Each structure stands twice: as structure tokens, then as C-alpha cells.
C-alpha positions as CSV (number, residue, x, y, z in Angstrom):
1,M,-102.6,-99.0,-88.5
2,N,-99.3,-99.9,-90.5
3,Q,-99.9,-102.7,-93.1
4,L,-97.1,-104.6,-91.7
5,D,-97.8,-104.2,-87.6
6,S,-99.6,-107.6,-87.7
7,L,-96.8,-109.3,-89.9
8,V,-94.5,-112.0,-88.3
9,I,-91.7,-113.2,-90.0
10,R,-90.8,-116.7,-88.6
11,A,-88.6,-120.0,-89.2
12,A,-90.7,-122.0,-91.4
13,Q,-91.6,-125.4,-90.0
14,P,-91.7,-128.6,-91.8
15,A,-95.8,-128.6,-91.5
16,D,-95.3,-125.2,-93.7
17,A,-93.7,-127.3,-96.9
18,E,-97.2,-128.4,-98.2
19,L,-98.7,-124.6,-98.0
20,L,-95.4,-123.0,-99.7
21,P,-96.5,-124.1,-103.2
22,E,-99.8,-122.3,-103.2
23,I,-97.7,-119.0,-102.2
24,E,-95.9,-119.6,-105.0
25,R,-98.4,-120.2,-107.4
26,S,-100.1,-117.4,-106.4
27,A,-97.1,-115.1,-106.6
28,G,-96.7,-116.1,-110.1
29,Q,-99.9,-114.4,-111.1
30,A,-97.9,-111.1,-111.1
31,F,-96.1,-112.4,-114.4
32,L,-99.4,-112.3,-116.3
33,D,-98.7,-108.5,-117.5
34,V,-94.8,-109.3,-118.0
35,P,-94.8,-109.7,-122.0
36,G,-93.3,-112.9,-122.7
37,L,-93.1,-114.2,-119.2
38,A,-96.9,-114.6,-118.4
39,W,-96.3,-118.8,-118.8
40,I,-94.5,-118.5,-115.6
41,A,-98.0,-117.7,-113.8
42,E,-98.8,-121.4,-114.9
43,D,-95.5,-122.9,-114.6
44,E,-94.3,-125.7,-112.2
45,V,-93.4,-124.6,-108.6
46,Q,-91.1,-126.4,-105.8
47,P,-92.6,-129.3,-104.8
48,P,-93.3,-129.7,-100.7
49,A,-90.2,-132.4,-100.9
50,R,-87.6,-129.2,-101.9
51,H,-89.1,-127.1,-99.6
52,L,-88.9,-129.8,-96.6
53,E,-85.1,-129.9,-97.6
54,L,-84.7,-126.0,-97.4
55,V,-86.8,-125.8,-94.0
56,A,-84.4,-128.5,-92.8
57,G,-81.7,-126.4,-93.5
58,G,-82.5,-123.9,-91.4
59,H,-82.5,-120.9,-94.1
60,S,-86.3,-120.6,-94.9
61,W,-88.5,-118.5,-93.2
62,V,-92.2,-117.6,-93.8
63,A,-94.2,-114.3,-93.2
64,T,-97.9,-114.7,-91.5
65,D,-100.4,-111.8,-91.1
66,G,-101.6,-113.5,-88.1
67,K,-104.4,-115.8,-89.8
68,A,-102.6,-117.4,-92.9
69,L,-99.0,-117.8,-94.4
70,V,-98.6,-114.9,-97.1
71,G,-95.4,-115.1,-98.0
72,F,-91.9,-117.0,-97.8
73,L,-87.9,-116.8,-98.6
74,S,-86.3,-120.0,-99.6
75,A,-82.6,-120.4,-99.1
76,E,-79.5,-122.1,-98.7
77,R,-76.3,-122.1,-97.6
78,L,-73.5,-122.4,-99.9
79,D,-69.8,-121.9,-98.9
80,D,-70.1,-118.5,-97.1
81,T,-72.7,-117.4,-99.0
82,L,-76.6,-117.1,-98.4
83,H,-78.2,-118.6,-101.8
84,I,-81.9,-117.0,-102.2
85,W,-83.7,-119.5,-104.1
86,E,-87.1,-118.0,-103.9
87,L,-89.3,-115.3,-102.4
88,A,-92.7,-115.5,-102.9
89,V,-95.5,-113.2,-101.7
90,A,-99.4,-114.2,-102.3
91,H,-100.8,-112.2,-105.2
92,G,-103.3,-110.5,-103.0
93,F,-100.6,-109.1,-100.6
94,Q,-98.0,-107.9,-102.8
95,G,-96.7,-104.3,-102.7
96,R,-97.1,-104.0,-99.0
97,G,-93.5,-104.6,-98.3
98,I,-93.6,-108.3,-97.2
99,G,-91.0,-109.4,-99.6
100,R,-88.7,-106.5,-98.4
101,A,-89.4,-107.4,-94.7
102,L,-88.7,-111.3,-95.6
103,L,-85.8,-110.1,-97.5
104,A,-83.9,-107.9,-94.6
105,H,-84.9,-110.8,-92.2
106,A,-82.6,-112.9,-94.1
107,I,-80.1,-110.5,-94.8
108,D,-79.7,-110.1,-90.6
109,V,-79.6,-113.7,-89.9
110,A,-76.8,-114.2,-93.1
111,R,-75.1,-111.1,-90.7
112,R,-75.5,-112.6,-87.7
113,R,-74.2,-116.3,-88.9
114,K,-70.9,-114.1,-90.5
115,L,-71.7,-115.3,-94.3
116,A,-69.6,-113.3,-96.5
117,A,-72.7,-112.5,-99.3
118,V,-76.3,-113.2,-100.0
119,T,-76.9,-114.2,-103.7
120,L,-79.5,-115.0,-106.0
121,T,-80.6,-115.2,-109.7
122,T,-83.7,-113.3,-111.0
123,F,-85.1,-111.5,-114.3
124,R,-83.3,-108.4,-115.2
125,D,-86.1,-106.8,-116.6
126,V,-89.1,-107.3,-114.6
127,R,-89.7,-104.4,-111.9
128,W,-89.9,-106.6,-109.1
129,N,-86.6,-108.3,-109.7
130,E,-83.2,-106.6,-110.4
131,P,-84.3,-103.4,-110.2
132,F,-85.8,-104.1,-106.6
133,Y,-83.1,-106.2,-105.6
134,R,-80.5,-103.1,-106.8
135,K,-82.7,-100.3,-104.5
136,L,-81.5,-102.7,-101.7
137,G,-77.9,-102.7,-102.1
138,F,-77.3,-105.8,-104.5
139,R,-75.3,-105.6,-106.9
140,T,-75.6,-107.3,-110.9
141,L,-72.9,-109.5,-111.8
142,D,-71.2,-109.0,-115.1
143,A,-70.8,-112.5,-117.0
144,G,-66.5,-112.6,-116.2
145,A,-67.4,-111.6,-112.5
146,T,-70.0,-114.3,-112.0
147,P,-69.2,-117.0,-109.8
148,A,-69.2,-120.8,-111.5
149,R,-71.4,-121.8,-108.4
150,L,-74.0,-118.8,-109.5
151,Q,-73.0,-119.7,-113.7
152,A,-74.1,-122.8,-113.3
153,I,-77.3,-121.8,-111.6
154,L,-78.1,-119.4,-114.6
155,D,-77.2,-122.4,-116.9
156,R,-79.7,-124.8,-115.3
157,E,-82.7,-122.0,-115.3
158,S,-81.7,-121.7,-119.0
159,A,-81.8,-125.2,-119.7
160,S,-85.4,-125.7,-117.6
161,G,-86.8,-122.6,-120.2
162,L,-85.6,-119.5,-118.6
163,P,-84.6,-117.1,-121.1
164,R,-80.9,-116.8,-120.1
165,D,-80.7,-113.3,-121.9
166,R,-83.4,-112.1,-119.0
167,R,-81.8,-113.6,-116.0
168,C,-78.9,-112.3,-114.2
169,A,-76.9,-113.7,-110.9
170,M,-76.7,-110.5,-108.2
171,L,-74.8,-110.0,-104.8
172,L,-75.2,-108.2,-101.8
173,A,-71.8,-108.1,-100.1
174,L,-72.0,-108.1,-96.3
175,R,-68.3,-108.2,-95.5
């Protein structure tokens, strides 16, 4: 049986918001082995209130294995793009294609809604970040090609402690 046979991706519901921070904490355990980023495993996660906002916006999805939530993707429509704020898969479920399935679902929704692009910010040098997204067609934006909206996100991330030199903005053009 395929590991994804029982996977269901559905729109996140308000009741899911209380469960998503724990998935994010679990997903963060993958950073324990990344030099200079192990602190992320213990860092703060998005609170349920923020998840509720994103759920209400209609751009948040969860993955369930039929028994429990195992991952989520939280995004927001910003102008004519879908901006991904968080893609997280519980640590014990990583490496099974769940993140890829959540991302494919979000991209499909963005296409059906006729959005111009999907954007995100991520780490340059973490294999399940920039290299992962590049394999799926995202391109890394040079500093001069980074829209002001994405530059402002990178600046906020840097101000909150993420190392700016290790971060990048990425874009998947849909039209």
C-alpha cells in the first residue's frame, strides 16, 4: 500500500487551530541537526489565534492520515498571489510526501482561483527548504527582483531572529 493512500487533504476548520501549533513544534525537531539552526526546534510557533485568522481567510489546509492531523499548510492571498506562511509536517511523518501533497494542493487551488503566483520565504541552505521548492518549480528571487512585500517579510523575519543571510524569497509563476 502506498504511504499516501490514506492521506486526506482538506480545508482547515476552526477546531483545527488548537492542534496546529503542536504539529509545527513537532516539525521543528528536524532543525536539531542543522548547524546554527537547532534553536528553531524550541522557538515559538504560530499561536492558535493566528491559525484561526488564516483558516478564516480560506487558504489553510490540513493533512490527515485518517486518524489524526499530520501536517498543514497556512497561506494567505496577498494581491494576486498566494503567500505560504507555513508548511509543516509532524516529525514522525516527514519524508513521506505529505508536504509535497499539501503544496501541490495549495498550488492547484491558486491556479483554479486564477492567481498569478505562489510565494514564500525559506532557508537557502536547508535541504527541505529552498532545494525542495526549486525541484517543484519555484525560483529564488534575487535581491533586486524581490517585490517590496516579500522584502518586508524577510526584514520582519530578520528582526525576529532568523539569520537574514540564510533566508530567501521564492516565487512560482502560475501565468
